[in-house]
N, CA, C and O atoms as a CHARMM CRD file, in Angstrom:
* protein
*
  368
    1    1 UNK  N     -8.54800  38.29600  11.99700 PROA 1      0.00000
    2    1 UNK  CA    -7.29100  38.73600  11.42600 PROA 1      0.00000
    3    1 UNK  C     -6.21300  38.90100  12.48700 PROA 1      0.00000
    4    1 UNK  O     -5.03800  38.62600  12.24600 PROA 1      0.00000
    5    2 UNK  N     -6.63500  39.35800  13.67400 PROA 2      0.00000
    6    2 UNK  CA    -5.66100  39.48900  14.75600 PROA 2      0.00000
    7    2 UNK  C     -5.10200  38.12000  15.13700 PROA 2      0.00000
    8    2 UNK  O     -3.91600  37.99100  15.43800 PROA 2      0.00000
    9    3 UNK  N     -5.95300  37.10800  15.12500 PROA 3      0.00000
   10    3 UNK  CA    -5.50800  35.74400  15.44300 PROA 3      0.00000
   11    3 UNK  C     -4.50000  35.23800  14.41600 PROA 3      0.00000
   12    3 UNK  O     -3.70000  34.34900  14.70800 PROA 3      0.00000
   13    4 UNK  N     -4.54100  35.80400  13.22200 PROA 4      0.00000
   14    4 UNK  CA    -3.58700  35.44000  12.16600 PROA 4      0.00000
   15    4 UNK  C     -2.28000  36.22400  12.29100 PROA 4      0.00000
   16    4 UNK  O     -1.36400  36.04100  11.48900 PROA 4      0.00000
   17    5 UNK  N     -2.19800  37.09500  13.29700 PROA 5      0.00000
   18    5 UNK  CA    -0.97900  37.86300  13.51900 PROA 5      0.00000
   19    5 UNK  C     -0.93800  39.20000  12.81000 PROA 5      0.00000
   20    5 UNK  O      0.10800  39.84700  12.76300 PROA 5      0.00000
   21    6 UNK  N     -2.05900  39.61800  12.26100 PROA 6      0.00000
   22    6 UNK  CA    -2.10900  40.93300  11.59400 PROA 6      0.00000
   23    6 UNK  C     -2.01800  42.05100  12.63300 PROA 6      0.00000
   24    6 UNK  O     -2.51100  41.92000  13.75300 PROA 6      0.00000
   25    7 UNK  N     -1.37900  43.15000  12.23500 PROA 7      0.00000
   26    7 UNK  CA    -1.31800  44.32300  13.11200 PROA 7      0.00000
   27    7 UNK  C     -2.61000  45.11800  12.98300 PROA 7      0.00000
   28    7 UNK  O     -3.40300  44.89200  12.06900 PROA 7      0.00000
   29    8 UNK  N     -2.80900  46.04200  13.89900 PROA 8      0.00000
   30    8 UNK  CA    -3.99200  46.90500  13.83300 PROA 8      0.00000
   31    8 UNK  C     -3.98400  47.72300  12.54400 PROA 8      0.00000
   32    8 UNK  O     -5.03200  47.93300  11.93300 PROA 8      0.00000
   33    9 UNK  N     -2.80700  48.18300  12.13300 PROA 9      0.00000
   34    9 UNK  CA    -2.70900  48.95500  10.88900 PROA 9      0.00000
   35    9 UNK  C     -3.05000  48.08800   9.67400 PROA 9      0.00000
   36    9 UNK  O     -3.72400  48.55000   8.75400 PROA 9      0.00000
   37   10 UNK  N     -2.59300  46.84500   9.66700 PROA 10     0.00000
   38   10 UNK  CA    -2.90500  45.94800   8.55900 PROA 10     0.00000
   39   10 UNK  C     -4.40600  45.66400   8.48100 PROA 10     0.00000
   40   10 UNK  O     -4.98400  45.64000   7.39400 PROA 10     0.00000
   41   11 UNK  N     -5.02600  45.45100   9.63300 PROA 11     0.00000
   42   11 UNK  CA    -6.47000  45.20800   9.66500 PROA 11     0.00000
   43   11 UNK  C     -7.21200  46.42300   9.10600 PROA 11     0.00000
   44   11 UNK  O     -8.17300  46.28100   8.35100 PROA 11     0.00000
   45   12 UNK  N     -6.75900  47.60700   9.48400 PROA 12     0.00000
   46   12 UNK  CA    -7.40800  48.83100   8.99600 PROA 12     0.00000
   47   12 UNK  C     -7.32600  48.92400   7.47500 PROA 12     0.00000
   48   12 UNK  O     -8.31200  49.26300   6.82200 PROA 12     0.00000
   49   13 UNK  N     -6.17000  48.62700   6.91400 PROA 13     0.00000
   50   13 UNK  CA    -5.99600  48.69000   5.46200 PROA 13     0.00000
   51   13 UNK  C     -6.86500  47.63300   4.77700 PROA 13     0.00000
   52   13 UNK  O     -7.56400  47.93000   3.80800 PROA 13     0.00000
   53   14 UNK  N     -6.81800  46.41200   5.27800 PROA 14     0.00000
   54   14 UNK  CA    -7.58800  45.32000   4.67500 PROA 14     0.00000
   55   14 UNK  C     -9.08300  45.62300   4.72600 PROA 14     0.00000
   56   14 UNK  O     -9.80600  45.37800   3.76000 PROA 14     0.00000
   57   15 UNK  N     -9.53500  46.15100   5.84300 PROA 15     0.00000
   58   15 UNK  CA   -10.96100  46.45000   6.01500 PROA 15     0.00000
   59   15 UNK  C    -11.37800  47.78000   5.37400 PROA 15     0.00000
   60   15 UNK  O    -12.56700  48.07000   5.24800 PROA 15     0.00000
   61   16 UNK  N    -10.39500  48.57800   4.97300 PROA 16     0.00000
   62   16 UNK  CA   -10.71300  49.88100   4.39000 PROA 16     0.00000
   63   16 UNK  C    -11.28700  50.84900   5.41900 PROA 16     0.00000
   64   16 UNK  O    -12.16900  51.65100   5.11200 PROA 16     0.00000
   65   17 UNK  N    -10.77700  50.76300   6.63200 PROA 17     0.00000
   66   17 UNK  CA   -11.25600  51.59300   7.73800 PROA 17     0.00000
   67   17 UNK  C    -10.10400  52.42300   8.30600 PROA 17     0.00000
   68   17 UNK  O     -8.93000  52.14300   8.06700 PROA 17     0.00000
   69   18 UNK  N    -10.47700  53.44200   9.05900 PROA 18     0.00000
   70   18 UNK  CA    -9.47500  54.22700   9.78300 PROA 18     0.00000
   71   18 UNK  C     -8.91500  53.37300  10.91700 PROA 18     0.00000
   72   18 UNK  O     -9.61400  52.51500  11.45800 PROA 18     0.00000
   73   19 UNK  N     -7.66700  53.60700  11.27200 PROA 19     0.00000
   74   19 UNK  CA    -7.05900  52.86100  12.37800 PROA 19     0.00000
   75   19 UNK  C     -7.86000  53.05000  13.65700 PROA 19     0.00000
   76   19 UNK  O     -8.04900  52.10100  14.41800 PROA 19     0.00000
   77   20 UNK  N     -8.33100  54.26400  13.89700 PROA 20     0.00000
   78   20 UNK  CA    -9.08700  54.53800  15.13300 PROA 20     0.00000
   79   20 UNK  C    -10.37100  53.71300  15.20500 PROA 20     0.00000
   80   20 UNK  O    -10.80000  53.32800  16.29300 PROA 20     0.00000
   81   21 UNK  N    -10.98200  53.44200  14.06300 PROA 21     0.00000
   82   21 UNK  CA   -12.19100  52.61400  14.03500 PROA 21     0.00000
   83   21 UNK  C    -11.85100  51.18700  14.44400 PROA 21     0.00000
   84   21 UNK  O    -12.58100  50.56500  15.21500 PROA 21     0.00000
   85   22 UNK  N    -10.74300  50.67400  13.92400 PROA 22     0.00000
   86   22 UNK  CA   -10.30500  49.32100  14.27100 PROA 22     0.00000
   87   22 UNK  C     -9.94300  49.25900  15.75500 PROA 22     0.00000
   88   22 UNK  O    -10.31000  48.30600  16.44200 PROA 22     0.00000
   89   23 UNK  N     -9.23000  50.26000  16.24800 PROA 23     0.00000
   90   23 UNK  CA    -8.84500  50.28900  17.66400 PROA 23     0.00000
   91   23 UNK  C    -10.09500  50.31100  18.54500 PROA 23     0.00000
   92   23 UNK  O    -10.14400  49.62300  19.56400 PROA 23     0.00000
   93   24 UNK  N    -11.08200  51.07800  18.16800 PROA 24     0.00000
   94   24 UNK  CA   -12.32700  51.13100  18.93800 PROA 24     0.00000
   95   24 UNK  C    -12.99600  49.76300  18.99000 PROA 24     0.00000
   96   24 UNK  O    -13.42400  49.31700  20.05400 PROA 24     0.00000
   97   25 UNK  N    -13.08700  49.10100  17.84300 PROA 25     0.00000
   98   25 UNK  CA   -13.71200  47.76800  17.79700 PROA 25     0.00000
   99   25 UNK  C    -12.89800  46.75800  18.60300 PROA 25     0.00000
  100   25 UNK  O    -13.46700  45.96200  19.35000 PROA 25     0.00000
  101   26 UNK  N    -11.58100  46.78300  18.45800 PROA 26     0.00000
  102   26 UNK  CA   -10.72700  45.85000  19.18900 PROA 26     0.00000
  103   26 UNK  C    -10.79500  46.12300  20.69100 PROA 26     0.00000
  104   26 UNK  O    -10.81700  45.18700  21.49000 PROA 26     0.00000
  105   27 UNK  N    -10.82700  47.39600  21.07800 PROA 27     0.00000
  106   27 UNK  CA   -10.92800  47.74900  22.49700 PROA 27     0.00000
  107   27 UNK  C    -12.21000  47.18500  23.10800 PROA 27     0.00000
  108   27 UNK  O    -12.19700  46.67300  24.22800 PROA 27     0.00000
  109   28 UNK  N    -13.29900  47.27800  22.37900 PROA 28     0.00000
  110   28 UNK  CA   -14.56400  46.70400  22.85800 PROA 28     0.00000
  111   28 UNK  C    -14.42700  45.19600  23.05100 PROA 28     0.00000
  112   28 UNK  O    -14.90700  44.65200  24.04500 PROA 28     0.00000
  113   29 UNK  N    -13.77800  44.52300  22.11100 PROA 29     0.00000
  114   29 UNK  CA   -13.57800  43.07600  22.21700 PROA 29     0.00000
  115   29 UNK  C    -12.67400  42.72100  23.39700 PROA 29     0.00000
  116   29 UNK  O    -12.92600  41.74400  24.10100 PROA 29     0.00000
  117   30 UNK  N    -11.62400  43.51300  23.61200 PROA 30     0.00000
  118   30 UNK  CA   -10.71300  43.30100  24.74400 PROA 30     0.00000
  119   30 UNK  C    -11.48500  43.46400  26.04400 PROA 30     0.00000
  120   30 UNK  O    -11.37400  42.63600  26.94800 PROA 30     0.00000
  121   31 UNK  N    -12.26400  44.53100  26.13400 PROA 31     0.00000
  122   31 UNK  CA   -13.00600  44.81100  27.36700 PROA 31     0.00000
  123   31 UNK  C    -13.99500  43.68700  27.67500 PROA 31     0.00000
  124   31 UNK  O    -14.21300  43.35700  28.84100 PROA 31     0.00000
  125   32 UNK  N    -14.58700  43.10400  26.65100 PROA 32     0.00000
  126   32 UNK  CA   -15.54700  42.00600  26.85000 PROA 32     0.00000
  127   32 UNK  C    -14.84800  40.65500  27.04300 PROA 32     0.00000
  128   32 UNK  O    -15.50400  39.64800  27.31000 PROA 32     0.00000
  129   33 UNK  N    -13.51900  40.63300  26.90800 PROA 33     0.00000
  130   33 UNK  CA   -12.77900  39.39500  27.09900 PROA 33     0.00000
  131   33 UNK  C    -12.79100  38.48400  25.89000 PROA 33     0.00000
  132   33 UNK  O    -12.44300  37.30900  26.00200 PROA 33     0.00000
  133   34 UNK  N    -13.18400  39.00200  24.73200 PROA 34     0.00000
  134   34 UNK  CA   -13.26200  38.18100  23.52600 PROA 34     0.00000
  135   34 UNK  C    -11.95500  38.16800  22.73500 PROA 34     0.00000
  136   34 UNK  O    -11.73000  37.28200  21.91000 PROA 34     0.00000
  137   35 UNK  N    -11.09700  39.15500  22.99100 PROA 35     0.00000
  138   35 UNK  CA    -9.77600  39.23000  22.36100 PROA 35     0.00000
  139   35 UNK  C     -8.78500  39.56000  23.46700 PROA 35     0.00000
  140   35 UNK  O     -9.05900  40.38700  24.33600 PROA 35     0.00000
  141   36 UNK  N     -7.62500  38.90200  23.42400 PROA 36     0.00000
  142   36 UNK  CA    -6.61100  39.16800  24.42900 PROA 36     0.00000
  143   36 UNK  C     -5.77300  40.38000  24.01600 PROA 36     0.00000
  144   36 UNK  O     -5.35200  40.49500  22.86500 PROA 36     0.00000
  145   37 UNK  N     -5.54200  41.26800  24.96100 PROA 37     0.00000
  146   37 UNK  CA    -4.69000  42.43700  24.73400 PROA 37     0.00000
  147   37 UNK  C     -3.28800  41.95700  24.36400 PROA 37     0.00000
  148   37 UNK  O     -2.73300  41.07300  25.01800 PROA 37     0.00000
  149   38 UNK  N     -2.72800  42.54000  23.32300 PROA 38     0.00000
  150   38 UNK  CA    -1.37600  42.19800  22.88000 PROA 38     0.00000
  151   38 UNK  C     -0.41500  43.30500  23.32900 PROA 38     0.00000
  152   38 UNK  O     -0.57500  44.45800  22.92800 PROA 38     0.00000
  153   39 UNK  N      0.56900  42.96900  24.14600 PROA 39     0.00000
  154   39 UNK  CA     1.49600  43.98900  24.65000 PROA 39     0.00000
  155   39 UNK  C      2.17200  44.80500  23.55500 PROA 39     0.00000
  156   39 UNK  O      2.54900  45.95200  23.79600 PROA 39     0.00000
  157   40 UNK  N      2.33400  44.24500  22.36000 PROA 40     0.00000
  158   40 UNK  CA     2.97000  44.96500  21.26800 PROA 40     0.00000
  159   40 UNK  C      2.13400  46.10000  20.71100 PROA 40     0.00000
  160   40 UNK  O      2.64700  46.91600  19.94400 PROA 40     0.00000
  161   41 UNK  N      0.86500  46.17700  21.07300 PROA 41     0.00000
  162   41 UNK  CA     0.00400  47.25600  20.59600 PROA 41     0.00000
  163   41 UNK  C      0.39700  48.60500  21.18100 PROA 41     0.00000
  164   41 UNK  O      0.23400  49.63900  20.53300 PROA 41     0.00000
  165   42 UNK  N      0.92000  48.59700  22.41900 PROA 42     0.00000
  166   42 UNK  CA     1.28400  49.84600  23.10100 PROA 42     0.00000
  167   42 UNK  C      2.63700  49.64400  23.76200 PROA 42     0.00000
  168   42 UNK  O      2.84300  48.66800  24.48300 PROA 42     0.00000
  169   43 UNK  N      3.55600  50.56700  23.51700 PROA 43     0.00000
  170   43 UNK  CA     4.88500  50.54200  24.10600 PROA 43     0.00000
  171   43 UNK  C      4.79900  50.37700  25.62600 PROA 43     0.00000
  172   43 UNK  O      3.93100  50.96300  26.27200 PROA 43     0.00000
  173   44 UNK  N      5.70900  49.57100  26.19000 PROA 44     0.00000
  174   44 UNK  CA     5.69800  49.27000  27.62300 PROA 44     0.00000
  175   44 UNK  C      5.70400  50.51900  28.50100 PROA 44     0.00000
  176   44 UNK  O      4.95000  50.60100  29.47000 PROA 44     0.00000
  177   45 UNK  N      6.54200  51.48100  28.16800 PROA 45     0.00000
  178   45 UNK  CA     6.62600  52.69400  28.99400 PROA 45     0.00000
  179   45 UNK  C      5.31500  53.49500  28.91400 PROA 45     0.00000
  180   45 UNK  O      4.84700  54.04000  29.91300 PROA 45     0.00000
  181   46 UNK  N      4.74000  53.55300  27.71800 PROA 46     0.00000
  182   46 UNK  CA     3.45700  54.24000  27.57200 PROA 46     0.00000
  183   46 UNK  C      2.37200  53.51200  28.35700 PROA 46     0.00000
  184   46 UNK  O      1.52600  54.14600  28.98700 PROA 46     0.00000
  185   47 UNK  N      2.39700  52.17600  28.32100 PROA 47     0.00000
  186   47 UNK  CA     1.42500  51.40800  29.10600 PROA 47     0.00000
  187   47 UNK  C      1.52800  51.77400  30.57500 PROA 47     0.00000
  188   47 UNK  O      0.51500  52.00000  31.23600 PROA 47     0.00000
  189   48 UNK  N      2.75100  51.83300  31.08600 PROA 48     0.00000
  190   48 UNK  CA     2.97700  52.16400  32.50000 PROA 48     0.00000
  191   48 UNK  C      2.44200  53.55200  32.80700 PROA 48     0.00000
  192   48 UNK  O      1.76900  53.74200  33.82000 PROA 48     0.00000
  193   49 UNK  N      2.73000  54.52700  31.94800 PROA 49     0.00000
  194   49 UNK  CA     2.22500  55.88400  32.15600 PROA 49     0.00000
  195   49 UNK  C      0.70300  55.91500  32.17800 PROA 49     0.00000
  196   49 UNK  O      0.10100  56.57800  33.02200 PROA 49     0.00000
  197   50 UNK  N      0.08700  55.20000  31.25100 PROA 50     0.00000
  198   50 UNK  CA    -1.37500  55.16600  31.16900 PROA 50     0.00000
  199   50 UNK  C     -1.94300  54.48800  32.41400 PROA 50     0.00000
  200   50 UNK  O     -2.91200  54.97400  32.99700 PROA 50     0.00000
  201   51 UNK  N     -1.35200  53.37800  32.82100 PROA 51     0.00000
  202   51 UNK  CA    -1.81500  52.67600  34.01800 PROA 51     0.00000
  203   51 UNK  C     -1.71900  53.56400  35.25400 PROA 51     0.00000
  204   51 UNK  O     -2.63300  53.58200  36.07800 PROA 51     0.00000
  205   52 UNK  N     -0.60700  54.30500  35.38700 PROA 52     0.00000
  206   52 UNK  CA    -0.44100  55.21100  36.52000 PROA 52     0.00000
  207   52 UNK  C     -1.53300  56.29700  36.51800 PROA 52     0.00000
  208   52 UNK  O     -2.11800  56.60600  37.55600 PROA 52     0.00000
  209   53 UNK  N     -1.79400  56.86400  35.33400 PROA 53     0.00000
  210   53 UNK  CA    -2.82700  57.89800  35.22600 PROA 53     0.00000
  211   53 UNK  C     -4.19500  57.31700  35.56800 PROA 53     0.00000
  212   53 UNK  O     -4.99900  57.97400  36.22900 PROA 53     0.00000
  213   54 UNK  N     -4.46500  56.09200  35.12400 PROA 54     0.00000
  214   54 UNK  CA    -5.74000  55.43900  35.43900 PROA 54     0.00000
  215   54 UNK  C     -5.88300  55.21600  36.93900 PROA 54     0.00000
  216   54 UNK  O     -6.97700  55.33500  37.49100 PROA 54     0.00000
  217   55 UNK  N     -4.77400  54.89400  37.59500 PROA 55     0.00000
  218   55 UNK  CA    -4.78800  54.70800  39.04600 PROA 55     0.00000
  219   55 UNK  C     -5.17200  55.99200  39.77100 PROA 55     0.00000
  220   55 UNK  O     -5.82900  55.95200  40.81200 PROA 55     0.00000
  221   56 UNK  N     -4.76500  57.11600  39.22400 PROA 56     0.00000
  222   56 UNK  CA    -5.08000  58.41300  39.83700 PROA 56     0.00000
  223   56 UNK  C     -6.45800  58.92300  39.44400 PROA 56     0.00000
  224   56 UNK  O     -7.17600  59.48300  40.27200 PROA 56     0.00000
  225   57 UNK  N     -6.83100  58.72800  38.16800 PROA 57     0.00000
  226   57 UNK  CA    -8.03100  59.38000  37.63200 PROA 57     0.00000
  227   57 UNK  C     -9.20600  58.43100  37.37200 PROA 57     0.00000
  228   57 UNK  O    -10.32400  58.87700  37.11500 PROA 57     0.00000
  229   58 UNK  N     -8.95000  57.13600  37.44000 PROA 58     0.00000
  230   58 UNK  CA   -10.01500  56.17500  37.17800 PROA 58     0.00000
  231   58 UNK  C    -10.12600  55.81300  35.70800 PROA 58     0.00000
  232   58 UNK  O     -9.38900  56.32200  34.86400 PROA 58     0.00000
  233   59 UNK  N    -11.07000  54.91900  35.42300 PROA 59     0.00000
  234   59 UNK  CA   -11.22900  54.38100  34.07300 PROA 59     0.00000
  235   59 UNK  C    -12.46900  54.91600  33.36900 PROA 59     0.00000
  236   59 UNK  O    -12.83800  54.42400  32.30300 PROA 59     0.00000
  237   60 UNK  N    -13.11300  55.91700  33.95700 PROA 60     0.00000
  238   60 UNK  CA   -14.37800  56.38800  33.41900 PROA 60     0.00000
  239   60 UNK  C    -14.27700  57.08400  32.06900 PROA 60     0.00000
  240   60 UNK  O    -14.89700  56.64400  31.10100 PROA 60     0.00000
  241   61 UNK  N    -13.52200  58.14100  31.99300 PROA 61     0.00000
  242   61 UNK  CA   -13.45600  58.94500  30.76400 PROA 61     0.00000
  243   61 UNK  C    -12.01800  59.01800  30.26300 PROA 61     0.00000
  244   61 UNK  O    -11.06800  59.05900  31.04400 PROA 61     0.00000
  245   62 UNK  N    -11.88500  59.03400  28.94500 PROA 62     0.00000
  246   62 UNK  CA   -10.55300  59.05300  28.34100 PROA 62     0.00000
  247   62 UNK  C     -9.93800  60.44700  28.27700 PROA 62     0.00000
  248   62 UNK  O     -8.71900  60.58500  28.38300 PROA 62     0.00000
  249   63 UNK  N    -10.75400  61.47500  28.10700 PROA 63     0.00000
  250   63 UNK  CA   -10.20800  62.83000  27.93100 PROA 63     0.00000
  251   63 UNK  C     -9.38800  63.29200  29.13600 PROA 63     0.00000
  252   63 UNK  O     -8.30500  63.84000  28.93300 PROA 63     0.00000
  253   64 UNK  N     -9.84400  63.10200  30.38700 PROA 64     0.00000
  254   64 UNK  CA    -8.98700  63.50000  31.50800 PROA 64     0.00000
  255   64 UNK  C     -7.66100  62.73300  31.52300 PROA 64     0.00000
  256   64 UNK  O     -6.63000  63.27200  31.92500 PROA 64     0.00000
  257   65 UNK  N     -7.69700  61.48800  31.08800 PROA 65     0.00000
  258   65 UNK  CA    -6.44900  60.71500  31.01400 PROA 65     0.00000
  259   65 UNK  C     -5.53100  61.31300  29.95600 PROA 65     0.00000
  260   65 UNK  O     -4.34000  61.50600  30.20100 PROA 65     0.00000
  261   66 UNK  N     -6.07400  61.60400  28.79600 PROA 66     0.00000
  262   66 UNK  CA    -5.28400  62.20300  27.70500 PROA 66     0.00000
  263   66 UNK  C     -4.66700  63.51400  28.16200 PROA 66     0.00000
  264   66 UNK  O     -3.49800  63.78600  27.88800 PROA 66     0.00000
  265   67 UNK  N     -5.45800  64.33100  28.86400 PROA 67     0.00000
  266   67 UNK  CA    -4.96300  65.62600  29.33800 PROA 67     0.00000
  267   67 UNK  C     -3.83900  65.46900  30.36100 PROA 67     0.00000
  268   67 UNK  O     -2.96100  66.32600  30.45200 PROA 67     0.00000
  269   68 UNK  N     -3.86200  64.38000  31.13000 PROA 68     0.00000
  270   68 UNK  CA    -2.86700  64.16800  32.18300 PROA 68     0.00000
  271   68 UNK  C     -1.59300  63.49000  31.68000 PROA 68     0.00000
  272   68 UNK  O     -0.59100  63.43500  32.39200 PROA 68     0.00000
  273   69 UNK  N     -1.63600  62.97800  30.45900 PROA 69     0.00000
  274   69 UNK  CA    -0.51200  62.21500  29.91900 PROA 69     0.00000
  275   69 UNK  C      0.31200  63.04500  28.93700 PROA 69     0.00000
  276   69 UNK  O     -0.16400  64.06000  28.42800 PROA 69     0.00000
  277   70 UNK  N      1.54900  62.61500  28.67000 PROA 70     0.00000
  278   70 UNK  CA     2.36500  63.32100  27.68100 PROA 70     0.00000
  279   70 UNK  C      1.67800  63.32000  26.31000 PROA 70     0.00000
  280   70 UNK  O      0.95100  62.38200  25.98100 PROA 70     0.00000
  281   71 UNK  N      1.90400  64.36000  25.51900 PROA 71     0.00000
  282   71 UNK  CA     1.20700  64.49400  24.23200 PROA 71     0.00000
  283   71 UNK  C      1.49200  63.37600  23.23300 PROA 71     0.00000
  284   71 UNK  O      0.69500  63.14700  22.32400 PROA 71     0.00000
  285   72 UNK  N      2.61100  62.67800  23.38800 PROA 72     0.00000
  286   72 UNK  CA     2.91900  61.60800  22.43200 PROA 72     0.00000
  287   72 UNK  C      2.07900  60.34200  22.65000 PROA 72     0.00000
  288   72 UNK  O      2.09000  59.44000  21.81300 PROA 72     0.00000
  289   73 UNK  N      1.36200  60.27400  23.75700 PROA 73     0.00000
  290   73 UNK  CA     0.47200  59.14000  23.99700 PROA 73     0.00000
  291   73 UNK  C     -0.87000  59.45300  23.34200 PROA 73     0.00000
  292   73 UNK  O     -1.48200  60.48600  23.61500 PROA 73     0.00000
  293   74 UNK  N     -1.31400  58.55200  22.48200 PROA 74     0.00000
  294   74 UNK  CA    -2.51100  58.79700  21.68700 PROA 74     0.00000
  295   74 UNK  C     -3.76900  58.27200  22.37100 PROA 74     0.00000
  296   74 UNK  O     -3.70600  57.45000  23.28500 PROA 74     0.00000
  297   75 UNK  N     -4.91800  58.77000  21.90100 PROA 75     0.00000
  298   75 UNK  CA    -6.19400  58.25000  22.39000 PROA 75     0.00000
  299   75 UNK  C     -6.30300  56.75800  22.10200 PROA 75     0.00000
  300   75 UNK  O     -6.84000  56.01500  22.92400 PROA 75     0.00000
  301   76 UNK  N     -5.80800  56.30500  20.95900 PROA 76     0.00000
  302   76 UNK  CA    -5.85900  54.88500  20.61900 PROA 76     0.00000
  303   76 UNK  C     -5.11500  54.05100  21.65600 PROA 76     0.00000
  304   76 UNK  O     -5.61100  53.01500  22.10000 PROA 76     0.00000
  305   77 UNK  N     -3.93400  54.50100  22.03400 PROA 77     0.00000
  306   77 UNK  CA    -3.15300  53.77800  23.04400 PROA 77     0.00000
  307   77 UNK  C     -3.87600  53.77000  24.38800 PROA 77     0.00000
  308   77 UNK  O     -3.93000  52.74600  25.06800 PROA 77     0.00000
  309   78 UNK  N     -4.42700  54.91400  24.75900 PROA 78     0.00000
  310   78 UNK  CA    -5.17800  55.00700  26.01200 PROA 78     0.00000
  311   78 UNK  C     -6.37800  54.06700  25.96200 PROA 78     0.00000
  312   78 UNK  O     -6.62700  53.32100  26.90900 PROA 78     0.00000
  313   79 UNK  N     -7.11100  54.10500  24.86700 PROA 79     0.00000
  314   79 UNK  CA    -8.31700  53.27700  24.71400 PROA 79     0.00000
  315   79 UNK  C     -7.99500  51.79300  24.88300 PROA 79     0.00000
  316   79 UNK  O     -8.73600  51.07600  25.55600 PROA 79     0.00000
  317   80 UNK  N     -6.90900  51.32600  24.28500 PROA 80     0.00000
  318   80 UNK  CA    -6.53000  49.92200  24.38200 PROA 80     0.00000
  319   80 UNK  C     -6.14900  49.52100  25.80500 PROA 80     0.00000
  320   80 UNK  O     -6.58500  48.48200  26.30000 PROA 80     0.00000
  321   81 UNK  N     -5.34000  50.34200  26.45400 PROA 81     0.00000
  322   81 UNK  CA    -4.90700  50.01200  27.82200 PROA 81     0.00000
  323   81 UNK  C     -6.09400  50.07100  28.77900 PROA 81     0.00000
  324   81 UNK  O     -6.23100  49.20400  29.64200 PROA 81     0.00000
  325   82 UNK  N     -6.94400  51.06900  28.64100 PROA 82     0.00000
  326   82 UNK  CA    -8.12400  51.17500  29.50000 PROA 82     0.00000
  327   82 UNK  C     -9.03700  49.97000  29.30900 PROA 82     0.00000
  328   82 UNK  O     -9.60600  49.46700  30.27800 PROA 82     0.00000
  329   83 UNK  N     -9.18200  49.51100  28.09500 PROA 83     0.00000
  330   83 UNK  CA   -10.01100  48.32400  27.83000 PROA 83     0.00000
  331   83 UNK  C     -9.44900  47.11300  28.57900 PROA 83     0.00000
  332   83 UNK  O    -10.20400  46.34400  29.17400 PROA 83     0.00000
  333   84 UNK  N     -8.13400  46.94800  28.54900 PROA 84     0.00000
  334   84 UNK  CA    -7.51200  45.82600  29.26900 PROA 84     0.00000
  335   84 UNK  C     -7.74200  45.96000  30.76700 PROA 84     0.00000
  336   84 UNK  O     -8.07500  44.97900  31.43200 PROA 84     0.00000
  337   85 UNK  N     -7.57000  47.15400  31.29800 PROA 85     0.00000
  338   85 UNK  CA    -7.76300  47.36300  32.73100 PROA 85     0.00000
  339   85 UNK  C     -9.21200  47.14100  33.14700 PROA 85     0.00000
  340   85 UNK  O     -9.47300  46.55300  34.19700 PROA 85     0.00000
  341   86 UNK  N    -10.15100  47.60300  32.33600 PROA 86     0.00000
  342   86 UNK  CA   -11.57100  47.37800  32.62900 PROA 86     0.00000
  343   86 UNK  C    -11.89200  45.88900  32.61400 PROA 86     0.00000
  344   86 UNK  O    -12.64400  45.40000  33.45800 PROA 86     0.00000
  345   87 UNK  N    -11.32000  45.17400  31.65300 PROA 87     0.00000
  346   87 UNK  CA   -11.57700  43.73800  31.56200 PROA 87     0.00000
  347   87 UNK  C    -11.00900  43.02900  32.79200 PROA 87     0.00000
  348   87 UNK  O    -11.62500  42.09200  33.30000 PROA 87     0.00000
  349   88 UNK  N     -9.85400  43.45900  33.26900 PROA 88     0.00000
  350   88 UNK  CA    -9.24600  42.84800  34.44600 PROA 88     0.00000
  351   88 UNK  C    -10.09000  43.12200  35.69500 PROA 88     0.00000
  352   88 UNK  O    -10.19000  42.28000  36.58800 PROA 88     0.00000
  353   89 UNK  N    -10.69300  44.30800  35.73900 PROA 89     0.00000
  354   89 UNK  CA   -11.53300  44.65300  36.89100 PROA 89     0.00000
  355   89 UNK  C    -12.83900  43.87100  36.89800 PROA 89     0.00000
  356   89 UNK  O    -13.33700  43.49900  37.96000 PROA 89     0.00000
  357   90 UNK  N    -13.39200  43.62300  35.71700 PROA 90     0.00000
  358   90 UNK  CA   -14.70200  42.97200  35.60000 PROA 90     0.00000
  359   90 UNK  C    -14.65500  41.82400  34.60300 PROA 90     0.00000
  360   90 UNK  O    -15.27800  41.89900  33.54400 PROA 90     0.00000
  361   91 UNK  N    -13.92400  40.76100  34.93000 PROA 91     0.00000
  362   91 UNK  CA   -13.87600  39.63900  33.98400 PROA 91     0.00000
  363   91 UNK  C    -15.26900  39.04300  33.76400 PROA 91     0.00000
  364   91 UNK  O    -16.06100  38.91000  34.69600 PROA 91     0.00000
  365   92 UNK  N    -15.53900  38.69300  32.52600 PROA 92     0.00000
  366   92 UNK  CA   -16.88500  38.19300  32.21500 PROA 92     0.00000
  367   92 UNK  C    -16.87500  36.73600  31.85200 PROA 92     0.00000
  368   92 UNK  O    -17.92600  36.16400  31.56300 PROA 92     0.00000
């Protein structure tokens, strides 16, 4: 569905799943290199903030990143950006 240009929200509705479930599945695919990260999924400025926090705190756990970032940045956004960064570190 993503290849057809569907948004994460549209996929969630079509599949009858929570958005967070879809984001989790897509993040796994991004990390494994099976789906390309789409810049439109996360605002550019939020991506930069998340990347900066990852540079300081690492890519291991999401909660310390969430705690270090502004409250308007969601776990879903963090999860997607971290998946892209992990994939870049360990291309398969």
